[in-house]
Structures are given as C-alpha cells and as structure tokens.
C-alpha positions in Angstrom: -13.1 -8.3 8.2 -14.5 -10.3 5.3 -11.9 -10.2 2.5 -12.5 -7.5 -0.1 -15.4 -5.8 1.6 -14.1 -2.9 3.7 -12.8 0.9 3.7 -12.7 3.9 6.3 -13.5 7.5 5.1 -17.3 7.0 4.4 -20.3 7.4 6.5 -20.4 3.7 6.7 -23.0 1.0 7.1 -22.2 -0.1 10.2 8.2 14.2 11.5 10.6 13.0 11.0 14.3 14.1 10.6 15.5 15.3 7.2 16.7 11.8 6.5 13.5 10.2 7.6 10.8 12.4 6.0 10.1 9.8 3.4 8.9 7.4 6.2 5.4 8.9 6.1 5.0 7.2 2.8 4.3 4.1 4.9 1.1 2.1 4.3 3.2 -0.9 5.4 3.6 -2.2 1.9 4.8 1.1 0.4 7.3 2.5 2.7 10.5 0.6 3.2 13.1 -0.7 0.7 13.4 -4.5 0.2 16.2 -6.3 -1.4 15.2 -10.0 -1.4 16.6 -12.7 -3.7 14.2 -15.3 -5.0 15.1 -18.2 -7.2 12.9 -17.0 -10.1 12.0 -13.4 -9.4 9.0 -11.7 -11.0 10.5 -8.3 -11.8 8.3 -5.3 -11.6 8.1 -3.1 -14.7 8.2 0.6 -14.5 5.6 2.0 -17.0 6.0 5.7 -16.2 8.5 7.7 -14.3 7.7 9.7 -11.2 6.3 13.2 -11.4 5.7 16.3 -9.2 3.8 18.3 -11.9 0.8 20.5 -11.2 -1.2 18.5 -13.8 -0.6 15.2 -12.1 -1.3 16.7 -8.7 -4.7 18.0 -10.0 -5.4 14.7 -11.6 -4.8 12.9 -8.3 -7.1 15.2 -6.4 -9.8 14.8 -9.0 -9.6 11.0 -8.6 -10.6 11.2 -4.9 -14.4 10.6 -4.5 -15.1 13.4 -2.1 -18.8 13.1 -2.7 -18.7 9.7 -1.1 -16.7 10.7 2.0 -17.9 11.9 5.3 -17.5 15.5 6.4 -15.0 14.5 9.0 -12.9 12.7 6.4 -13.0 15.5 3.9 -11.9 17.9 6.7 -8.8 15.7 7.4 -7.8 15.4 3.7 -8.4 18.8 2.3 -5.7 20.8 4.3 -3.1 18.2 3.2 -3.9 17.9 -0.5 -4.6 21.6 -1.0 -1.2 22.8 0.4 1.2 19.9 0.7 4.8 20.4 1.7 5.6 17.5 -0.6 3.6 16.1 -3.5 4.8 13.2 -5.7 3.4 10.7 -8.1 5.6 7.7 -7.7 6.5 5.6 -10.7 3.7 3.6 -12.2 4.8 0.0 -11.6 3.4 -3.2 -13.2 3.5 -6.6 -11.5 2.0 -9.9 -12.2 -0.2 -11.1 -9.3 -3.3 -13.0 -8.5 -5.8 -10.2 -8.1 -7.4 -11.5 -4.9 -4.1 -12.3 -3.3 -2.8 -8.8 -4.2 -5.8 -7.0 -2.7 -5.5 -9.0 0.5 -1.8 -7.9 0.9 -2.7 -4.2 0.1 -5.5 -4.3 2.6 -3.5 -6.1 5.3 0.0 -4.6 5.6 0.6 -6.4 8.8 0.7 -9.7 6.8 3.6 -8.4 4.6 5.5 -7.0 7.6 5.2 -10.3 9.5 6.5 -12.1 6.4 9.5 -9.7 6.4 10.0 -10.5 10.1 10.0 -14.3 9.3 12.7 -13.5 6.6 14.7 -11.4 9.1 14.8 -8.3 6.8 12.9 -5.6 8.7 12.8 -3.7 12.0 9.3 -2.4 11.2 6.5 -3.4 13.6 2.7 -3.1 12.9 -0.4 -3.6 14.9 -4.0 -3.5 13.8 -5.9 -1.2 16.2 -9.2 -1.0 14.3 -11.0 -2.4 11.3 -9.4 0.2 9.1 -6.4 1.4 11.2 -2.9 0.1 11.6 -0.2 1.5 13.8 3.4 1.2 12.6 6.9 1.9 14.0 10.2 1.7 12.4 12.3 1.0 15.5 14.3 4.3 15.0 11.9 6.8 16.5 9.1 7.0 14.0 5.5 6.0 14.8 2.5 6.4 12.6 -1.2 5.5 12.4 -2.5 4.7 8.9 -6.2 4.7 8.2 -7.9 3.4 5.1 -10.6 6.0 4.4 -11.8 4.8 1.0 -11.3 1.6 -0.8 -12.4 -0.3 -3.9 -10.4 -2.9 -5.8 -9.1 -0.1 -8.1 -8.8 2.8 -5.7 -7.5 3.1 -2.1 -7.2 6.4 -0.2 -5.2 6.4 3.0 -4.7 9.0 5.7 -1.7 8.8 8.0 -0.4 10.7 11.0 3.2 10.3 12.1 5.6 11.5 14.8 9.4 11.3 15.0 11.1 11.4 18.4 14.7 10.1 18.0 18.3 10.9 18.3 18.6 12.8 15.0 16.6 15.8 16.1 16.1 17.3 19.6 12.5 18.3 18.9 9.4 16.2 18.3 8.4 16.3 14.6 4.8 15.5 13.5 3.3 15.2 10.1 0.3 14.1 8.1 0.0 12.3 4.8 -2.6 11.3 2.2 -1.9 8.5 -0.2 -4.0 7.6 -3.3 -3.3 4.2 -4.8 -4.7 3.3 -8.2 -4.7 -0.4 -9.2 -5.4 -1.3 -12.8 -6.0 -5.0 -13.6 -5.2 -6.3 -17.1 -4.6 -9.7 -18.6 -0.9 -10.3 -19.2 0.5 -12.3 -22.1 1.4 -15.2 -19.8 -2.3 -15.5 -18.7 -1.5 -14.0 -15.3 -3.2 -10.8 -14.2 -1.0 -7.7 -14.6 -1.6 -5.1 -11.9 -0.5 -1.5 -12.7 0.1 0.4 -9.5 0.1 4.2 -9.3 0.6 6.0 -5.9 0.2 9.7 -5.4 1.5 11.1 -2.1 0.6 14.4 -0.4 2.5 15.3 2.8 2.5 18.1 5.3 5.0 18.6 8.2 3.4 20.5 11.0 6.6 22.3 12.1 7.0 25.0 9.5 10.8 25.1 9.4 11.0 21.4 8.9 8.3 21.7 6.1 10.5 24.1 4.3 13.5 21.7 4.6 11.3 19.0 3.2 10.5 21.0 0.1 14.2 21.7 -0.3 15.0 18.0 0.0 12.1 16.9 -2.2 14.4 15.4 -4.9 16.3 13.2 -2.5 13.3 12.1 -0.5 11.4 11.5 -3.7 14.0 9.2 -5.2 14.1 7.1 -2.0 10.3 6.8 -2.1 10.4 5.8 -5.7 12.9 3.1 -5.0 11.0 1.8 -2.0 7.7 1.7 -3.9 9.2 -0.2 -6.8 11.0 -2.7 -4.6 7.9 -3.3 -2.5 5.7 -3.8 -5.5 8.3 -6.2 -6.8 8.0 -8.2 -3.5 4.3 -8.5 -3.9 4.7 -10.0 -7.4 7.3 -12.4 -6.1 5.1 -13.5 -3.2 2.2 -14.1 -5.6 4.5 -16.2 -7.9 5.7 -18.1 -4.9 2.1 -18.9 -3.9 1.5 -20.1 -7.5 4.5 -22.5 -7.4 4.4 -23.5 -3.7 1.0 -22.8 -2.3 1.4 -25.1 0.8 4.8 -23.4 1.6 3.3 -19.9 1.5 0.2 -21.1 3.3 2.3 -22.4 6.2 3.7 -18.9 6.7 0.3 -18.0 8.2 1.0 -20.3 11.1 4.2 -18.5 12.0 2.7 -15.0 12.0 2.7 -13.5 15.5 1.1 -10.1 15.1 -1.8 -11.0 12.7 -5.3 -11.9 13.8 -6.5 -15.5 13.3 -9.1 -14.4 10.8 -6.6 -12.5 8.6 -4.1 -15.4 8.9 -6.8 -17.8 7.7 -7.8 -15.5 4.8 -4.1 -15.3 3.8 -3.7 -19.1 3.9 -6.9 -19.7 1.9 -5.9 -17.2 -0.8 -2.4 -18.6 -1.1 -3.9 -22.0 -2.0 -6.5 -20.4 -4.3 -3.6 -18.6 -6.1 -1.9 -22.0 -6.4 -5.0 -23.7 -7.7 -5.7 -21.0 -10.3 -2.1 -21.2 -11.5 -2.3 -25.0 -11.8 -5.6 -24.7 -13.7 -4.1 -22.2 -16.1 -1.1 -24.4 -16.8 -3.2 -27.5 -17.3 -5.6 -25.9 -19.6 -3.0 -24.0 -21.5 -5.6 -21.4 -22.3 -4.3 -18.0 -21.2 -6.9 -15.3 -20.8 -7.3 -12.9 -23.7 -6.3 -9.3 -23.2 -8.9 -7.3 -21.4 -10.4 -10.2 -19.5 -8.5 -9.9 -16.2 -10.5 -10.7 -13.1 -11.2 -7.7 -10.8 -11.7 -8.6 -7.1 -15.0 -7.8 -5.3 -16.0 -4.4 -4.1 -14.3 -3.0 -1.0 -15.5 -0.7 1.8 -13.7 1.6 4.2 -14.1 4.0 7.2 -14.6 7.3 5.6 -17.4 6.4 3.1 -20.9 7.8 3.3 -23.8 5.5 4.0 -25.9 4.9 0.9 -29.5 6.3 1.2 
C-alpha cells in the first residue's frame, strides 16, 4: 500500500470477560498499556479529560462521513453507534511527532507491535490479512479483526469484531466496536508538529447479559482505556523523537521486524530517515515554523469509501 493513500469503508476505486472488555479498544496502537523508559521522553499532554456525555456522542456520530461510505459499511456501523453498550470519548492527547511518521504508525499497527516485541514488552500479536484489515490476539484468549473503513490524515474510522475464549469465562463472548480517531496537526513552539489525538469509542457486546455488565463497569473499563490511550500516544511521540535523534538506529529496527511485509518495513525505514533529516534541517536553520503552518500528510483512502463519480 503506498504510504498515505488508503482506507476501507468506501465504494473504492479499485467478548471478553469483565476484566477484558476494554480490549476491543484495540487498533493495535490504541489498546494496551505501555510503560517504557526513554532517556529523554517526549511526554504526551492531556488537553481534555474523557467524557461519556450525550453531546460528545452526538458530535462523534456527526463527524463520521456516512455519505462517503458504502451501504455495506453503513450497515455495519449504524447498529453499534446508535445503541452502544459502551460509549466513551477518551482524553484528548497532544504529542509532538513528524506528521508523516505518525500517520504511518497509525495506519500500520503491526509496525508498532513488532517494535514492542523487539523491546520485549508485549504478548500481542498482529497479522495483516488484507489491505485494510489486521488480525490481533492478546495471548490471553482475545482475538479481533480491525478494519479501516475510512481514512484521511485527520480522520480515521475503524470497525472491529472480537471474540473472547479463555479461562475467565466458560462461554464464548463476542463483540463489535467502532472507533473514530481525529488527528489535528499544529505547529508547536519548538518547531515540531504537534498532533492532537481524540478517540471516540462505541462498543456492543453481543451477549446481552455481558452487555449489561459492561455498562455497569463502564467507569473501570473507561479509566483503563484512558490510561492505555495516553501511554500509547506517548510512545508514538517518543518513537518520533528517537527517529529525529537516531534515524539510523530506528531505521535498523525495520530489518528486525518479523511480521511486517517488506514494503511496509521499507516505508518505515524511509520515513524514519526522513524524520531525522527534517529534524536536522530544523536545527541547522534555527527557523521554527510559525504557528498554524504545520504540515499535513497526503490524502488517505480506505475500504469503506464510495467511488467518486
């Protein structure tokens, strides 16, 4: 897939246990807590606290471009967003990141998961099964398939189906999830691009009794999801900073990735060095961008988008 050019919900040109309900919030980058020490961490900043309000829920639904989605995609999304067992707007988190490097990581969660494997900090496994589909498992009984149904540099809409079959529950639990990620690019005071991340999550558990439990545990599940989202966003900022300071070192990670296609590994390596060169140019010129001039990556496509006439 050419970098920055794809999405899944268009007509295109071409359950967990009580403890594990939060796992459906799992577009690879957004689901699992990280606690990674770096020499000079680039801390994420929380701009707005999480919310479950009806106003924010309605705002999130309005932001989905249904007129650009296929009938099939709309039919998958509507039952979930209209009557979710859980809805939550996670904290709005700001990080500093090269915009193209950031978008590559958002669009290719298997890259991030493979880096976590190299660092020895996760049991998650991912496998790309289609241009816009990734399968994920957490090693504890949860498996999910995440599909990118709409995507631009500033808006990604993801649909996920998951199943839990593990020791914590006797019965198989299934669920579905819609995630809406907004990315706002701004020029930071340091000259780096600041990316503000806002994630709205809608979730349905197919087993009614478990769905009721999920609603009752919304506070606990929500706090775990908030923490995971903040820590994962923080990791993306740290990784971008590492590419700025040691482009060759980050580039070499691509050679160690085992479950990433050669094309995606090559894109990651090229973008790591591009991030490094941009940072060097910024330091040499000593001319930070003025506010409002942040670079926005090129347009993205996906699987659920309608073909233009």
